[in-house]
N, C-alpha and C positions, 0 to 999 in steps of 0.2 A: 393332397396332391394336387391343387393346384397351381397351376405355373403360369403368372402374370404373362410371358412370352408367348405360352400358347393361346391363350384368352386372344391377344392382341390378334395375332394371325388371324384367330377362327372370325373372329368380329371384323379386323380389315382395317385396325385401327393401329397406331404406331404405341408402341410399347412405353415411350416416354409419355405419349397423351394418355393415356391409363393412369402411369403415376403422378400425372398433374392433377387428376381427379381423385385420385385413392393412393394416397403415399406409401403403404404399404399393400400386399398380401390380404393381410389381417383385415385392411379397411375395405376392401374390396368384395371379400367372402362376409363380411358382418355386412355391408352395404344388400349384397345378395340375400342375403338371410332376411334383414329387414323387409326387403320389399316383396319378397315370397310370403310372410308373413302376415305382412299387410293385406295383399290378395287374399290369401286365403281367411281370413278373419272378415273380410268385405262380404267373401262367398256364405261364409256361415252367418251373418249379419242377415244377408238378403234372404236366406232360407229362411229363417225364424221369422222376418217380417212377414212373408206371405204364408204362415201358417195363421190358420184360424185361431186360435189360441194357446194361451200359455203353455200348456201341456204340450199341445201339438207344437209349438216351436221350439220346447225343448227335443222333442222327439225327432222334428226336421233337423235341428242345428249338431245333434248327435249322428244320424244318418247320414246327414252331409259330409261332416267332417272323415267319418268312417270311411266310405265313398270316395273321399278326394284321395283320401290317403292309399286306399289301396288302388287308385289310379294309377296314382303318382309315387310308386310305396319306395323308388328308390332317392327320389329326390326327399321325399318325406322323411326318409333316415337322413340322408345329408344336411336337412334343414333343424331335424331336433335330435337325433341320437349319435350321430358318427361322433366319433373321439375328434376334438379338435383344440384348439390354442384358447387360453382362459378369456382372451377376449370376446372371440366368436361363440362362447359356451354364456358369455353375459346378454347378448343378443338374442341367442336360443331361450335364455331361461326368461326375458322379458314375454317374448314370445309363448310358451305353455303359461305363464301369467295370465296374459292376455286370454289364451283360452280357457283357465281356471276362470279366471272374472266375466268372461261370456256365459260360461255356465251355471255361474253362481247367481247371477242376475236373473238368469229363465229359473233357475232352480226356487227362487226366493218371489218372481213371481206367481208361478204355478203352485205355491204356498200361501200365498195371500190369496188366492182365488180358491184355495179349500181345493186344490185338487192332489196333493200331496202333503204327506203329515208331518205335521211342526219336525224340524230337524237344524242342527246346525247347516249352513249354507257351504260354507266356504273349504270345511275338510272332505263332504262329500264330490265337490266340483274338483279339487285336486285329486283325489280316487279317481274319479272318472276321467280326466285326461292321463293320468296312468294306467289305467285299466285299459282303455282304448288304447294307447300307443302301445304297450305291452302286447294286447291284442292282435293287435294290424301289422307293426314291423319291428316289433321287438325280437329277442331272440329265442323268445319262446312262443312266437306265433306262429302259427301254421306254412307251410312253406308256400309260396304265392305263386299262382300261376294265373293265366288269362283268358281262363274259364268263367264266362259271365255269371253262370249261374252260382257257381261257389261264392264270386264276388259278393253276388245280391244276399246269399245264404249268411255269408258273414256280415255282411252289413245289418240284416235285420237282427240277427243274432246278439249282436253288440248293442244294439240301439234296445234290444227286449231284455237283456241284462241289466243297461244301466237306467232305462225305468224300473225296473224289479229292484234293483240296488236302492233306489229313491222311494221305495214304496208304492208302485203302481202295480199292483198282483194281476189286473186284470187289461194289460195293455193292448194285447191282438183284440181282445174282445171289444174294447173302446173304439179298435181301428187306429191307432196311435202308431203299429209296425204292421204295416203291407206290404206287399210287394212292389218293390222298388225297381226303376228299371234305370239301371246307370246308363249315364250318356256316354259316348263312344267316346272313344280318347282324343283328345286335342289334338293337334298338329304339332310338331314342334317340340 
């Protein structure tokens, strides 16, 4: 539903100028999706790097993805799941692949450290991406609201579910899933 003229008006840029940089609406939307995807991946990597160990990094990455997806539910739907043209879908699939690759690397690191049972890493990583997306923004996801307590509970539940699916039976006891304070929504 994006209209280049509306984007131009909202940004104060001439429509022709937008077309100079983005020859089509698809190019504009694809660039936007790629930019948002890179920003999200950077946030996940930052959360993982801040964690004290490989299993904590995995939990922090999952919780960060879930919290950000819930906080920006409409944007997440648009960037990952809303029906789009094939060219934009290609960019979105790249984003989902990158999410799975991040999770796969974290699963492998935790497995190498002896914190997860030996397992294939690619299939569980892809399944986690699908499960998180369906649980957070898909048509089967609970109705979203702005209640921070419900959002926190959803983040915790999905993080716990993900860790248990990978073989961590005592995630709560190990302090991997704790009360998560969701940051206030960003301006803009």
